[in-house]
C-alpha positions in Angstrom: 24.6 -0.4 -6.3 21.5 -1.7 -7.9 18.6 0.8 -7.9 15.4 -0.6 -6.3 13.3 2.6 -6.1 11.9 3.7 -9.4 13.0 7.2 -10.4 9.8 7.9 -12.4 6.5 6.2 -13.3 8.1 4.4 -16.3 11.2 2.9 -14.6 11.0 -0.7 -15.7 14.6 -1.3 -14.8 14.1 -0.6 -11.1 10.9 -2.8 -11.2 13.0 -5.7 -12.6 15.6 -5.1 -9.9 12.8 -5.2 -7.3 11.7 -8.6 -8.4 15.2 -10.0 -8.0 15.9 -8.3 -4.7 15.7 -10.1 -1.4 13.2 -9.0 1.3 16.1 -7.8 3.4 17.3 -5.6 0.5 13.9 -3.9 0.3 13.5 -3.1 4.0 15.3 0.2 4.0 13.2 1.4 1.0 9.6 0.4 2.1 8.5 4.0 2.6 10.0 5.1 -0.7 8.4 2.2 -2.6 5.0 2.9 -1.0 5.2 6.3 -2.6 5.1 4.5 -5.9 1.5 3.5 -5.0 0.3 7.1 -4.8 -1.4 6.5 -8.2 -2.2 3.0 -9.3 -2.5 4.2 -12.9 1.3 4.6 -13.0 2.9 1.7 -14.9 5.3 1.0 -12.0 2.6 0.7 -9.4 1.5 -2.8 -10.2 4.9 -4.4 -10.1 5.9 -2.4 -7.0 2.7 -3.4 -5.2 3.1 -7.0 -6.0 6.7 -7.2 -4.8 6.0 -5.1 -1.6 3.0 -7.3 -0.8 5.3 -10.3 -0.3 6.8 -8.6 2.8 5.5 -9.2 6.2 4.9 -7.2 9.3 7.6 -4.7 8.2 4.8 -3.2 6.1 2.5 -2.4 9.0 4.0 0.8 10.4 4.6 2.4 7.0 1.1 1.6 5.8 -0.4 2.9 9.1 1.5 6.1 8.5 -0.3 6.5 5.2 -3.7 5.5 6.7 -3.2 8.1 9.4 -2.2 10.8 6.9 -4.3 13.5 5.2 -3.5 12.1 1.8 -6.9 10.6 1.0 -6.1 9.7 -2.6 -3.0 7.7 -1.4 -5.2 6.0 1.2 -7.7 5.2 -1.5 -5.1 3.4 -3.6 -3.6 1.5 -0.7 -7.0 0.3 0.5 -8.6 -0.4 -2.8 -5.7 -2.3 -4.3 -2.6 -2.9 -2.1 -4.3 -4.3 1.0 -6.0 -7.0 -1.1 -2.5 -8.3 -1.9 -0.8 -8.3 1.6 -0.6 -11.3 3.8 -3.4 -12.2 6.3 -1.0 -11.3 9.1 -0.4 -7.8 7.8 -4.1 -7.3 7.1 -5.0 -8.3 10.6 -2.5 -5.9 12.0 -4.2 -3.1 10.1 -7.8 -4.1 10.8 -8.2 -1.8 13.8 -7.3 1.3 11.8 -9.5 0.1 8.9 -12.4 -0.4 11.2 -11.8 3.1 12.6 -12.1 4.5 9.0 -15.2 2.5 8.5 -16.9 3.6 11.7 -15.6 7.2 11.9 -14.6 8.5 8.4 -13.6 12.1 8.0 -15.5 14.3 5.5 -12.6 14.1 3.1 -12.5 10.2 3.4 -16.1 10.2 2.4 -15.7 12.6 -0.4 -12.7 10.7 -1.8 -14.5 7.4 -1.5 -11.9 6.1 1.0 -14.8 5.1 3.3 -16.5 3.1 0.5 -13.3 1.1 -0.5 -12.6 0.5 3.2 -16.1 -1.0 3.7 -15.6 -3.1 0.6 -12.3 -4.4 1.7 -13.5 -5.3 5.2 -16.6 -7.1 3.9 -14.7 -8.8 1.0 -11.6 -10.0 2.8 -12.2 -12.3 5.7 -9.4 -13.4 7.9 
């Protein structure tokens, strides 16, 4: 079986496999692949984000899971980078949660600048 989920932050082979994989092949691995976006400084993060962003509404629930979590650094990376790449349809489906972060940020979301990047995303991306 071809490996689609990178085993470490330097796994170029899995990234190449991702580019060649069909959307259907990726569906079972969305949550695992989103974990690769926990730090956008990792070399695999860019290629994984670009490939995942081509998916549609299958992304909404897993991304909402992240946005509803207590992992504010992961939220930061998802909002500051990944959500600029996703389709308008996916972005619209997440807008309610993003507005909630904008209007009612937690102290931690403010401290980790999640609130700031959320406001930038909502003002910079019009759908």
